[in-house]
C-alpha positions in Angstrom: 3.1 -5.9 6.6 2.8 -8.6 9.2 0.2 -8.2 11.9 1.3 -7.4 15.5 1.6 -10.3 17.9 -1.2 -10.4 20.5 -1.6 -12.3 23.8 -4.8 -14.0 24.6 -5.9 -14.3 28.3 -6.7 -17.9 29.0 -7.6 -19.9 32.1 -4.7 -21.5 33.9 -5.5 -25.0 32.6 -5.2 -24.0 29.0 -2.1 -23.2 27.1 -2.0 -20.1 24.9 -2.1 -21.1 21.2 0.9 -19.1 20.3 0.2 -16.9 17.3 3.0 -17.7 14.8 4.3 -15.5 12.0 2.5 -17.8 9.6 -0.9 -17.3 11.1 -0.3 -13.5 11.5 0.7 -13.1 7.9 -2.0 -15.4 6.7 -4.7 -13.1 8.2 -3.2 -10.1 6.5 -2.8 -12.0 3.2 -6.4 -12.9 3.2 -7.4 -9.3 3.5 -5.1 -8.2 0.6 -6.3 -11.1 -1.6 -10.0 -10.2 -1.0 -9.2 -6.5 -1.6 -7.6 -7.5 -5.0 -10.8 -9.2 -6.1 -12.9 -6.1 -5.2 -10.3 -3.9 -7.0 -10.5 -6.1 -10.1 -14.4 -6.0 -10.1 -14.3 -2.1 -9.9 -11.8 -1.8 -12.7 -14.0 -4.1 -14.9 -17.1 -2.1 -13.9 -15.3 1.2 -14.9 -14.4 -0.2 -18.3 -17.9 -1.5 -19.0 -19.5 1.7 -17.8 -17.1 3.9 -19.8 -18.0 2.0 -23.0 -21.7 1.6 -22.5 -24.6 3.8 -23.6 -24.2 5.5 -20.1 -20.6 6.5 -20.8 -21.4 10.2 -20.7 -22.7 9.8 -17.1 -19.4 8.1 -16.1 -17.2 10.9 -17.3 -19.6 13.6 -16.1 -19.7 12.1 -12.6 -15.9 12.4 -12.0 -15.9 15.9 -13.5 -18.4 17.2 -10.9 -16.9 20.1 -8.9 -16.7 19.6 -5.2 -15.9 22.6 -2.9 -14.6 22.5 0.6 -13.1 25.1 3.0 -13.4 28.9 3.0 -11.3 32.0 2.4 -7.6 31.2 1.6 -8.2 27.6 2.5 -11.0 27.2 -0.1 -10.4 24.2 -2.3 -12.5 23.6 -5.5 -11.7 20.4 -7.4 -13.4 17.9 -9.6 -14.5 14.7 -7.8 -11.8 12.8 -9.6 -9.1 15.0 -8.0 -10.6 14.7 -4.6 -10.2 11.0 -5.0 -6.7 11.1 -6.4 -5.4 13.8 -4.1 -7.5 13.2 -1.0 -8.5 9.6 -0.6 -5.2 8.4 -2.0 -3.4 10.5 0.6 -4.9 8.0 3.1 -3.7 5.1 0.9 -0.2 6.6 1.0 -0.5 7.1 4.8 -1.0 3.4 5.2 1.9 2.7 2.8 4.0 5.0 5.0 2.9 3.0 8.1 3.9 -0.2 6.4 7.2 1.1 5.4 8.0 2.4 8.9 7.0 -0.9 10.5 9.0 -3.0 8.0 12.1 -0.9 8.6 11.7 -1.1 12.4 10.6 -4.6 13.0 9.8 -6.4 9.7 11.6 -7.9 6.7 13.6 -4.7 6.2 14.9 -4.5 9.7 17.8 -7.0 9.3 20.3 -5.8 6.7 21.0 -9.2 5.1 17.3 -10.1 5.0 16.4 -6.7 3.6 19.2 -6.8 1.0 17.5 -9.2 -1.4 14.2 -7.4 -1.4 15.8 -3.9 -1.8 18.1 -5.0 -4.6 15.3 -6.9 -6.4 13.0 -3.9 -6.1 15.6 -1.5 -7.4 16.1 -3.7 -10.4 12.3 -3.8 -10.8 12.3 0.0 -10.9 15.4 0.8 -13.0 15.1 -1.7 -15.9 11.4 -0.9 -16.7 12.1 2.8 -16.6 15.1 2.4 -19.0 13.1 0.2 -21.4 10.2 2.7 -21.4 12.6 5.6 -22.2 14.2 3.5 -24.9 10.8 3.2 -26.7 9.8 6.9 -26.1 13.1 8.8 -26.1 12.9 12.3 -27.5 9.1 12.6 -27.4 6.6 14.1 -25.0 5.6 10.6 -24.0 9.0 10.2 -22.2 7.3 11.9 -19.2 5.7 8.5 -18.4 8.9 6.8 -17.6 7.8 6.3 -13.9 4.6 4.4 -14.9 6.1 0.8 -15.3 8.1 1.1 -12.1 5.2 0.3 -9.8 3.8 -2.9 -8.4 0.2 -3.4 -7.2 0.5 -5.5 -4.0 -3.2 -6.3 -3.7 -3.4 -7.8 -7.1 -0.1 -9.6 -6.8 -1.0 -11.2 -3.5 -4.5 -12.0 -4.9 -2.8 -14.1 -7.7 -0.7 -15.9 -5.0 -3.9 -16.7 -3.2 -5.1 -18.7 -6.2 -1.9 -20.9 -5.9 -2.6 -22.2 -2.4 0.3 -24.3 -1.1 2.3 -23.8 -4.2 3.2 -20.4 -2.8 5.1 -20.9 0.5 4.8 -18.2 3.2 8.4 -17.1 2.6 7.6 -16.3 -1.0 4.6 -14.2 0.0 6.8 -12.3 2.6 9.4 -11.8 -0.1 6.9 -10.4 -2.6 5.5 -8.1 0.2 8.9 -6.8 1.0 9.6 -6.0 -2.6 6.3 -4.2 -2.9 7.1 -2.1 0.2 10.4 -1.0 -1.2 8.7 -0.4 -4.6 6.1 1.8 -2.9 8.8 3.9 -1.2 10.5 4.3 -4.6 7.2 5.4 -6.2 6.7 8.0 -3.4 10.2 9.4 -4.0 9.6 9.5 -7.8 6.3 11.3 -7.3 7.8 13.9 -4.9 11.0 14.5 -7.0 9.9 14.2 -10.6 6.1 14.6 -10.8 5.8 17.9 -9.0 4.3 21.0 -10.6 5.5 24.6 -10.0 6.3 24.9 -6.3 5.0 27.6 -3.9 7.8 28.2 -1.4 5.4 29.8 1.0 3.0 26.9 1.1 5.9 24.4 1.2 7.3 26.3 4.2 3.9 26.0 6.0 3.9 22.3 5.2 7.4 22.1 6.7 6.1 23.8 9.9 3.3 21.2 10.2 5.8 18.4 9.7 8.1 19.8 12.4 5.0 20.1 14.8 4.3 16.4 14.1 7.9 15.4 14.9 7.7 17.5 18.1 4.5 15.9 19.4 6.0 12.5 18.7 9.1 13.4 20.7 6.9 14.7 23.5 5.3 11.2 23.7 1.8 12.3 22.5 -0.1 9.1 21.5 -3.6 10.5 20.7 -4.3 9.9 17.1 -6.6 13.0 16.9 -3.6 15.3 17.4 -1.8 13.6 14.5 -4.9 13.7 12.4 -5.4 17.5 12.9 -1.8 18.4 12.2 -1.8 15.9 9.3 -4.8 17.6 7.7 -3.0 20.9 7.9 0.1 19.4 6.3 -2.1 17.9 3.5 -3.7 21.2 2.7 -0.4 23.1 2.7 1.1 20.4 0.5 -1.8 20.6 -1.9 -1.3 24.3 -2.2 2.5 24.0 -2.5 2.6 22.1 -5.9 4.2 19.0 -4.4 1.7 16.2 -4.8 -0.6 16.1 -1.8 -0.4 12.3 -1.3 3.3 12.8 -0.2 1.8 14.3 3.0 0.3 10.9 3.8 3.7 9.3 4.0 5.3 12.2 6.0 2.5 12.0 8.6 2.9 8.2 8.8 6.6 8.6 9.6 5.8 10.6 12.7 3.3 8.1 14.2 4.7 6.5 17.4 5.9 3.0 17.0 6.8 2.1 20.6 4.8 0.4 23.4 4.3 1.8 26.9 4.5 -1.7 28.4 5.8 -5.0 27.1 3.9 -8.2 26.6 4.8 -9.9 29.9 3.9 -6.8 31.9 0.6 -6.6 30.0 -0.2 -10.3 30.6 0.4 -9.9 34.4 -1.7 -6.7 34.6 -4.5 -8.2 32.5 -4.6 -11.4 34.5 -4.8 -9.4 37.7 -7.6 -7.2 36.3 -9.6 -10.2 35.1 -9.1 -11.8 38.5 -10.5 -8.7 40.2 -13.4 -8.7 37.8 -14.1 -12.4 38.6 -14.1 -11.9 42.4 -16.8 -9.3 42.1 -19.1 -11.6 40.2 -22.3 -12.1 42.2 -24.7 -15.0 41.4 -28.0 -13.9 39.9 -26.7 -10.3 39.0 -26.0 -9.4 35.4 -25.1 -5.7 36.1 -21.4 -4.9 36.6 -20.3 -3.4 39.9 -18.3 -0.2 40.3 -15.1 -2.3 41.0 -15.7 -4.3 37.8 -16.2 -1.2 35.7 -12.9 0.1 37.1 -11.2 -3.1 36.1 -12.7 -2.9 32.6 -11.4 0.7 32.1 -8.0 -0.3 33.5 -7.8 -3.2 31.1 -8.7 -0.9 28.2 -5.9 1.4 29.2 -3.5 -1.6 29.4 -4.5 -2.6 25.9 -3.7 0.8 24.5 -0.4 0.8 26.3 0.7 -2.6 24.9 -0.3 -1.8 21.3 1.6 0.9 19.4 -0.4 3.8 17.7 1.2 2.7 14.5 -0.1 -0.8 14.7 -3.5 0.4 15.8 -3.9 2.8 12.9 -2.5 0.3 10.4 -4.9 -2.4 11.5 -7.9 0.0 11.6 -7.3 1.5 8.2 -6.4 -1.6 6.2 -10.0 -2.5 5.6 -10.9 1.1 4.6 -8.0 1.2 2.1 -8.5 -2.3 0.7 -12.3 -2.3 0.4 -13.1 1.4 -0.2 -10.3 3.7 -1.2 -8.6 1.5 -3.8 -11.8 0.2 -5.3 -13.1 3.8 -5.6 -9.8 4.9 -7.2 -10.1 2.0 -9.7 -13.7 2.9 -10.5 -12.8 6.5 -11.1 -9.6 6.0 -13.1 -9.8 2.7 -15.0 -12.6 3.8 -17.3 -11.1 4.2 -20.7 -13.3 5.0 -23.7 -12.1 2.5 -26.2 -14.1 3.7 -29.2 -13.2 2.0 -32.4 -9.4 2.4 -32.4 -8.3 -0.1 -29.7 -5.4 -1.3 -31.9 -4.2 2.3 -32.4 -4.2 2.8 -28.6 -2.3 -0.4 -28.0 0.3 0.4 -30.6 0.9 3.9 -29.3 4.5 4.2 -28.0 3.2 5.0 -24.5 1.3 1.7 -24.3 4.2 -0.2 -25.9 6.7 1.3 -23.5 4.5 0.4 -20.5 3.9 -3.1 -21.8 7.6 -3.8 -22.4 8.4 -2.2 -19.0 5.9 -4.1 -16.9 6.0 -7.5 -18.7 9.7 -7.7 -19.6 11.4 -5.0 -17.6 10.0 -6.1 -14.2 10.9 -9.8 -14.6 14.4 -9.0 -15.9 15.0 -6.3 -13.3 13.7 -8.2 -10.2 15.0 -11.6 -11.2 18.3 -10.4 -12.6 19.2 -8.1 -9.7 18.1 -10.8 -7.1 20.3 -13.4 -8.9 23.2 -11.0 -8.9 22.7 -10.2 -5.2 22.7 -13.9 -4.2 25.6 -14.9 -6.4 27.7 -12.0 -5.1 27.1 -13.0 -1.5 25.2 -9.8 -0.7 22.0 -11.7 0.1 20.6 -15.2 0.2 17.4 -16.8 -0.9 14.6 -17.1 1.7 14.5 -20.6 3.2 12.2 -22.9 1.2 12.2 -20.6 -1.9 13.8 -21.6 -5.2 14.8 -19.7 -8.3 11.7 -20.8 -10.3 9.5 -19.2 -7.6 11.6 -16.0 -7.6 11.0 -15.8 -11.4 7.3 -16.3 -10.8 7.3 -13.4 -8.3 9.3 -11.3 -10.7 6.5 -11.8 -13.2 3.8 -10.8 -10.6 5.6 -7.6 -9.9 4.6 -6.6 -13.5 1.1 -6.1 -12.2 1.2 -2.3 -11.9 -2.4 -1.2 -11.9 -3.1 1.2 -8.9 0.2 2.9 -8.6 0.9 2.8 -12.3 -2.4 4.5 -13.1 -1.8 7.0 -10.3 1.6 8.0 -11.9 0.1 8.0 -15.4 -2.4 10.7 -14.2 0.5 12.8 -13.1 2.7 12.2 -16.1 -0.1 13.0 -18.7 -2.3 15.4 -16.8 -2.6 17.7 -20.0 -2.5 14.8 -22.5 -5.8 12.9 -22.4 -5.1 10.8 -25.4 -1.8 9.7 -24.0 -3.4 9.0 -20.7 -6.0 6.7 -22.2 -3.3 4.8 -24.1 -1.3 4.6 -20.8 -4.3 3.2 -18.9 -5.1 0.6 -21.5 -1.4 -0.4 -21.7 -1.3 -0.7 -17.9 -4.5 -2.9 -17.8 -3.3 -5.2 -20.6 0.3 -5.5 -19.3 -1.0 -6.2 -15.7 -3.3 -9.0 -17.0 -0.4 -10.5 -19.0 2.0 -10.3 -16.1 -0.5 -11.7 -13.7 -1.4 -14.6 -16.0 2.3 -15.5 -16.7 3.1 -15.3 -13.0 0.3 -17.6 -12.1 1.3 -20.1 -14.8 4.9 -20.0 -13.8 4.2 -20.6 -10.1 1.4 -23.1 -10.8 4.1 -25.5 -12.3 5.6 -25.7 -8.8 4.8 -28.7 -6.6 2.4 -28.3 -3.6 4.0 -28.0 -0.3 2.9 -29.1 3.2 2.8 -25.9 5.2 
């Protein structure tokens, strides 16, 4: 999730500032933290709206039927499902881009560096699921075992933002890596365990679209429009197949090219030559560009496209859309729970208890316990500058489930509205508790000079 390194063209007498890992990650972190604030505001608005005199309009809005397509491709769904199946496919597409980049060049590229995040994330998925099933064994509520496995990276990083220098860069990178592995686990759980009756015909068509995406990647096609059109076909086929449509987003992301046509030194040399050509054509008193200058501009644009990978370009371009539109809209549509007069009854429902125990206790036990075992066994090592108290604080923050937890709850209790309401309330309360405990734990750490 670290931004791509860029080269700035500067006059010869100035040295390039050198964009460090710290500055690149800082820019991304600020976006995630701000997105978490917007997400929280929309969740609060949804709760207020769903329990106000205008509550009927809240629920009626998301039940509005929206129709798209024609003939065999006609799709009629409530607005809520267009958000959960459509907009969230874009969210999962960005998740897929992040997973691919982390595996190729990020924190998951080096086996030993990746080991700690992978093992910790596995613990943070296994232990909460086991605790949930322990509470709900033998009942229909057991279907929600995947709910407490998830971590909401936007909220978790938002809490770290409040800690300032008490949260070193290495700790933020560690949390991000855990969340990436966690997201991959959630995608697999959705695909394998929260899938309705499968249509083999539609699934076969989806497979054809995926093969086509792989082929155009191998042919060196870099135009995003080609991937968008084939990806849309894959999404529709996946929607018709019974496998959750958001999985299509991850599959498309895995086929996006992640290689450059030219490296940074070649780009720098070409860009400097083009800027020099542009400069020699400058005529005093003339503001209009010459034909040669326009050619230089177009050549520079082409060089910029060749030095940046399509994966990086899409990830950068879609982050704002996901952080400030898709996730807030999802929260607004899904966080509204009608509390009525039986809030205590909803919180003492085994579903809410299982989620609370899973997120608040299971996450910290799983993440911290598995990380400790990985380090003590020699499989991994702590990031430089990070101590065990900070790892424990991060393990608490992974209990902020929210977005992905609510998403899985919608799949687990699709025909059980009362269970779904209890699940949502349990997620909200447990996420607030985990976020508060994580902030308190990390706020006890001394400030660092970064």
